[in-house]
PALUMSE-748336 format. One record per residue (C-alpha): residue in three letters; x, y, z. Coordinates in steps of 0.001 Angstrom, whole numbers, plus 500000, padded with zeros to 6 digits. Each point is the difference from the previous one (the first is absolute). Layout:
N
AlaXYZ
...
! end
This chain:
536
Unk098037364392537614
Unk498640499924503549
Unk496485499766501368
Unk499257502242502964
Unk498100498759503043
Unk497207502484499467
Unk499776500747496277
Unk497512502631498937
Unk496556498910498906
Unk500268501881496735
Unk499447498578496566
Unk503277499961498122
Unk500392501510496605
Unk500759498185496760
Unk502421497146500478
Unk503359500119498282
Unk503202498005499926
Unk500274497047502425
Unk496596500699501565
Unk498317499738496582
Unk501838496756499282
Unk498896498554503322
Unk496373500978499382
Unk500087498466496522
Unk501144496716501500
Unk496671499688501870
Unk497651500960497126
Unk498447496554499621
Unk497142499322497587
Unk498363497080501809
Unk498381499612503420
Unk502248501158502834
Unk499938500917503671
Unk500578503657500874
Unk502583500261502760
Unk500577503749500150
Unk501633503014498351
Unk503608500650499036
Unk502236501935502376
Unk502785501948498325
Unk502168502795501293
Unk497820500474503098
Unk496770500291498024
Unk497108497570499586
Unk498805499657496387
Unk496455498563499948
Unk499951499918496199
Unk502773497364500172
Unk498241496998501496
Unk502155497133501237
Unk498196496735499241
Unk500497496257499873
Unk498512497897497166
Unk497352497593501246
Unk501403497164497909
Unk503450500357501613
Unk498842499447503576
Unk500670496273499728
Unk503710500860499561
Unk500232500485503757
Unk501207502975501972
Unk501507501510503113
Unk498629502663502326
Unk502736501148502366
Unk500774502842502379
Unk500676500964503584
Unk497292499740502639
Unk497447502800499739
Unk500724500953496393
Unk496667498831498583
Unk500442496374498872
Unk496636498938501422
Unk498156502799498208
Unk501729498996496768
Unk498666496464500440
Unk496538501424500605
Unk500167502230496922
Unk501107497170497716
Unk497478497537501487
Unk497123502418499382
Unk500866500488496357
Unk500566496305499396
Unk496592499244501498
Unk498405502678497816
Unk501529498287496943
Unk498519496646501037
Unk503255498531501355
Unk499848498137503349
Unk502579501067502582
Unk501534498352503047
Unk501352502202502813
Unk501702498958503223
Unk498951502475502699
Unk502790499880502573
Unk499035503065502025
Unk496222499656499667
Unk499398503248498102
Unk499052498782496505
Unk496410499024500769
Unk499053503556498996
Unk500219498908496340
Unk496443498750500476
Unk498617503451500979
Unk499870503392498241
Unk502777502402500934
Unk499557503138502065
Unk499957503200497960
Unk502148502822501338
Unk502381502805499256
Unk503147497882499819
Unk498415497497497656
Unk498711502771497725
Unk503379501718500050
Unk501821496809498981
Unk497413499292497277
Unk500481503482498591
Unk503779499674499972
Unk500002496747498034
Unk497017500649497706
Unk497769497401501652
Unk496196500041499844
Unk499516498662503507
Unk496723498395501115
Unk499385498099503233
Unk499151496337499423
Unk500514496600501539
Unk500875496741498282
Unk498797496376500351
Unk502043498255502694
Unk500305496649501733
Unk501778499765503356
Unk502009496993501128
Unk501954498955503079
Unk502621497298500498
Unk498334497054501696
Unk497327502234501478
Unk502480502240501827
Unk498466503469500053
Unk497123501104497792
Unk499456498363496649
Unk498989496744498367
Unk502452497319501220
Unk502710499010497550
Unk501403496555500772
Unk502398497675498221
Unk500636496311500514
Unk503507498997501014
Unk500228497839496870
Unk499253502860497623
Unk502298502348501918
Unk502857497603499323
Unk503360499363501655
Unk501894502942498478
Unk497591502672501223
Unk499470498249503308
Unk503749499754500573
Unk500206503747499490
Unk497308500766502549
Unk501416497462502486
Unk503518501446499498
Unk501569496638499164
Unk503511499714498601
Unk500643498318496599
Unk500617496554501525
Unk496813500173502031
Unk498140501278496934
Unk501122496914498056
Unk498801497757502821
Unk496642501763500008
Unk499779499373496256
Unk500609496302500675
Unk497170500007502551
Unk497629501567497471
Unk501070497430497405
Unk499228497143502374
Unk496600501452500920
Unk499077500387496319
Unk501133496461499172
Unk497974498516502861
Unk496898502108499385
Unk500327501756503358
Unk498338503380499529
Unk501805502841501760
Unk497158502400500649
Unk501099501773503181
Unk503065500113502235
Unk498924497110502209
Unk500031497808496882
Unk503587500981499281
Unk501028499508503611
Unk498411496527500031
Unk501879498906496860
Unk503345501283501320
Unk499472498241503330
Unk499037496773498230
Unk503094500004497782
Unk502346500050503007
Unk497988497489502011
Unk501038496339500308
Unk497261499098497539
Unk500696502691497399
Unk503814500211499930
Unk500272497380497274
Unk497643501896497683
Unk502637502485498775
Unk503116497839500075
Unk499905499432496276
Unk499884503728499181
Unk502352501519502528
Unk498315499753503356
Unk499148502680502553
Unk502291500608502940
Unk498483500338503441
Unk501859503300500512
Unk498592501569496812
Unk496519498725500800
Unk500328501598503435
Unk500907503372498471
Unk497026499847497625
Unk497600498996502776
Unk501231502795502264
Unk499642502502497163
Unk496425498858499349
Unk499163500262503704
Unk501458503514500251
Unk498110500977496854
Unk496724498791501514
Unk500695501814503260
Unk500182503222498002
Unk496395499380498994
Unk500818498904496466
Unk498249496630500160
Unk496735501463498722
Unk501575501100496717
Unk500279496382498885
Unk496875497950499446
Unk496813499753498011
Unk498046501222498188
Unk503043501017498007
Unk499647503357498294
Unk499636499965496221
Unk502293502752498739
Unk497909500317496836
Unk497608502018502185
Unk502475502868499516
Unk499138500098496291
Unk496382501065500416
Unk498355503109498633
Unk496967501841501368
Unk496591500036498332
Unk500747503399498458
Unk503166498674498341
Unk502501501595502359
Unk502764497825501350
Unk499661498814503590
Unk502667501312502353
Unk500953497148502351
Unk501515501363503206
Unk501798497634502354
Unk499791501572503464
Unk503325499275501709
Unk500011502505502856
Unk499179497210502483
Unk503055497975498916
Unk502477502755499203
Unk502175498689502839
Unk500400496755497991
Unk501702501362496878
Unk501513496695498888
Unk496566498446500080
Unk498057502525497967
Unk502754500609497449
Unk500280496255499408
Unk496219499676499780
Unk499977502707497330
Unk502528497946498069
Unk497769496930500358
Unk497092501931498502
Unk502121501078497062
Unk501425496505499487
Unk496512498486500161
Unk498768502409497329
Unk502999499071497886
Unk499175496292500244
Unk496307500395499233
Unk499862502626497240
Unk500399499083496316
Unk502517501589497668
Unk498476503000498208
Unk502969502021498739
Unk499735503777499757
Unk496503501398500540
Unk498463503436499471
Unk499679500167503770
Unk501185497676502764
Unk497780497454501719
Unk501254501139503406
Unk502529502401501468
Unk501485498774503274
Unk501654502463502405
Unk502547498375502288
Unk500490502396502919
Unk502982499903502391
Unk501811497947497370
Unk503335500079501854
Unk498512497676502627
Unk499554497339497349
Unk503675500000499062
Unk501562500300503478
Unk501887496802500778
Unk498574498242496956
Unk501639496753498920
Unk501367499530496500
Unk497121497708499029
Unk497486502518501319
Unk501516502847497977
Unk500085497792496918
Unk496297499237500454
Unk499125503691500309
Unk502067500938496959
Unk498436497250497913
Unk496473500931501058
Unk500482503707499259
Unk501614499284496645
Unk497309497628498763
Unk496796501334501525
Unk500053502952497586
Unk498927497685497185
Unk496996498984502111
Unk498705503576500072
Unk501067500905503537
Unk502052503069500860
Unk501950500166503264
Unk501089503217501710
Unk502436499742502885
Unk499688502751502607
Unk502997500719502221
Unk502309502753501201
Unk502955499694497610
Unk500625497983496831
Unk502925498273501724
Unk497423498132502121
Unk499130497987496880
Unk502505497458498602
Unk501594501010496711
Unk498469497064498094
Unk496528501133501032
Unk500690503716499657
Unk501111499470496411
Unk496502498786499123
Unk498207503087501346
Unk499355502241497001
Unk497918502687501740
Unk501516502147502755
Unk498473502520502393
Unk502713501279502322
Unk498955502316502825
Unk502435502087502010
Unk503032498495501665
Unk501816501428502995
Unk503771500280500327
Unk500523500639503696
Unk502696497356500524
Unk502853498508497951
Unk497875496894499437
Unk497156502203498725
Unk502387501737497608
Unk501239496659498731
Unk496410498794499452
Unk499203503229498152
Unk502898499535497576
Unk499003496356499442
Unk496426501073499216
Unk501129502602497470
Unk502039497352498179
Unk496849497907499449
Unk498390502750497865
Unk500648500684496307
Unk502052503042499071
Unk498091503106500962
Unk499881503746499382
Unk499577500412503772
Unk502621499977502709
Unk498278497040501617
Unk501941500098503256
Unk498811503547500539
Unk496484499354498764
Unk499424496854502096
Unk500970501753503223
Unk497914503077499162
Unk496678498420499036
Unk497005500944502124
Unk497268497707501296
Unk497950498677497096
Unk502766500560497462
Unk502131497372498292
Unk502483499285497256
Unk498387497735497404
Unk501026497898497037
Unk497743497391498387
Unk499882497825496918
Unk498468501657496970
Unk497450498307497746
Unk502913498588497989
Unk501691498633503113
Unk502806502586500067
Unk500761501929503217
Unk498581503511500136
Unk502149502981501008
Unk500400500527503729
Unk497362502499501152
Unk499719501792503342
Unk496262499997500649
Unk497479501566502315
Unk497467497225500533
Unk496232500282499835
Unk497803499820503074
Unk498034496764500609
Unk496232500392499561
Unk499125497531502762
Unk500359500566503729
Unk503642500521501004
Unk499756498081503263
Unk498144497015501455
Unk496223499621500101
Unk498498499550503463
Unk499914496531501555
Unk496220499636499688
Unk500065500693496257
Unk502857497565499516
Unk498226497274501978
Unk496797500528498009
Unk501916499742496724
Unk501632496743501081
Unk496790498331501212
Unk498077501217496990
Unk502448498423497554
Unk498878497030497925
Unk503263498287501002
Unk499415500172503748
Unk497865496854500205
Unk502497498050497910
Unk503130500732502018
Unk499025501324503448
Unk499646496668501829
Unk503098497795500367
Unk499640496281499221
Unk502084497228501586
Unk499545496794498018
Unk501936496738500081
Unk503582500483498851
Unk503502498802500917
Unk499640500607503751
Unk496729498094500260
Unk501246497142497823
Unk503279499568501845
Unk498260500279503371
Unk497457497373498967
Unk502741497701498657
Unk501982500398503204
Unk496915499240502098
Unk499253496955497829
Unk503604498805500313
Unk499906500427503786
Unk496677498134500186
Unk501389497204497823
Unk503116499797502157
Unk497890499836503164
Unk497790497315498499
Unk503028498006498897
Unk501462500272503496
Unk496731498832501565
Unk499774497094497551
Unk503600499050500734
Unk499298500046503755
Unk496860497916499500
Unk501947497498497891
Unk502666499820502703
Unk497379499297502677
Unk498382497358497786
Unk503354498316499496
Unk500578499915503757
Unk496532498533500598
Unk500555497356497338
Unk503323499129501582
Unk498347499604503386
Unk497276497808498527
Unk502520497745498271
Unk502069499447503196
Unk499445496367501365
Unk498268499611503414
Unk502247498802502914
Unk499833496185500690
Unk497302498925502495
Unk501528498512503182
Unk498392497150502053
Unk497957501110502933
Unk501187499040503453
Unk497873497830502264
Unk499089503046502071
Unk498934501914496897
Unk497951497086498806
Unk498299499728503359
Unk499425503749500281
Unk498389500042496604
Unk497801496987500643
Unk496330500006500949
Unk500777498136503175
Unk502214502803501254
Unk497302502514499307
Unk497502497984501942
Unk502358499601502921
Unk500813503724500002
Unk496337500833500302
Unk499866497932503199
Unk503099501672501442
Unk497997501159503040
Unk499643496461501310
Unk502609498282502146
Unk500555497306497471
Unk500356502592497248
Unk502592501898501982
Unk502055496865500613
Unk499980499013496379
Unk500775503536498850
Unk502994500367502210
Unk501224496583498947
Unk499808501042496376
Unk501957503335500457
Unk502549498303502253
Unk499027501674503178
Unk499930498061503221
Unk497177500002502512
Unk500871502024503074
Unk500416498030503174
Unk497888501062502997
! end
């Protein structure tokens, strides 16, 4: 069956056959999120609500579709309902238009029309939000990470290092850990790399493989280029505590944490890798809890394809492991991208909940992607190739995990309208929300304490001072040796004075010299110096 672009807003009659079977697959008894109403044979059936069990949201999911098909509004709709059920939510706001979750939506004809079509009792309301920014870029409370906690695998990804260079970076981290050199920011890392290829530091890694000058040069150039892109501020202290994402508001609603990324959307490798760091940090810190009645957090990973582009084998293995195991810690992860093929098969196989918006088939590559997407769905009563190219904005094909963990039937769905503002709040309101947050004083001001850079710089200065002192002492010792040698040298033998010298040194000569003005004195004087008296 196909779904027209503009189906009528009529309430369908009693459901029969496949439509009834589909509706029955979503008749859950426990708490669930309402996504929308069933679309069948060109008609919207509001009595057949398409839902997702609250307890299954830690089984992960995928929201996919072409640009402009309504993925962002789907995120907003799900985030609102999770918050209302007391579940904290994390959203990455790439385009800067999700801040409206914090404000009541604008009532209007289109909203009322959509609500009537899907059987929704719509009411304008906002939800508790916190706004964050990477390293203080753009509005939001700064989110920073230390280089040490980021780790070599994630850092290699963001620096675009090859596997060999990634291994060398791992060796550098190992050395820094072993020596107690804290890698807080990028200048710490640069200082350690430079030290390990210096004349003093080369011997430090010989026993565990060593670091070639060429590889060190590549890493240093990559760090420098990274800093020139303005990324240096993302690493440092105070490091953000990702448990802040697990907070609830005073009224019991879950806090919606929105990471504002519009200011860094030209650095996709950076923000996608930072999102992975946040998820990995949560994984490391949270205890095992098994299956819960509702998740502790649902994490939406927007522009997911950027995370996997050019990823190394070790990086993909880390992602797969994190996604597989974080479910038991009460965290659900939804990847948001254009087509399922953007997500590696090992990860895609762990995503039990699917919301697939329209796909386009304008080119042979598009047609190929469409066929690949259809193959990822269970068997369906729909002609999915036809349905997926005919869906309108705000419509999707959905399958989720039931309360027993079994996949539900594939359901074409007209989605509900978000109740919060579908667009950004104004800059003044956003700034006021950020500065009024209880977290602002804790994270706003960067701190630069003593770490690897300061320690290595101080040690180098101390070594240079010691070398200078040793050189001065050596020079002083050399001069002292020369002086001692001169003092020990015997004086030349004293020769006998001649008669003239004896006379010149005698008191008589002095007396005679004083009377040189007299005639007698002149005669004597001349006689002494061997001069003759002139004849007249």
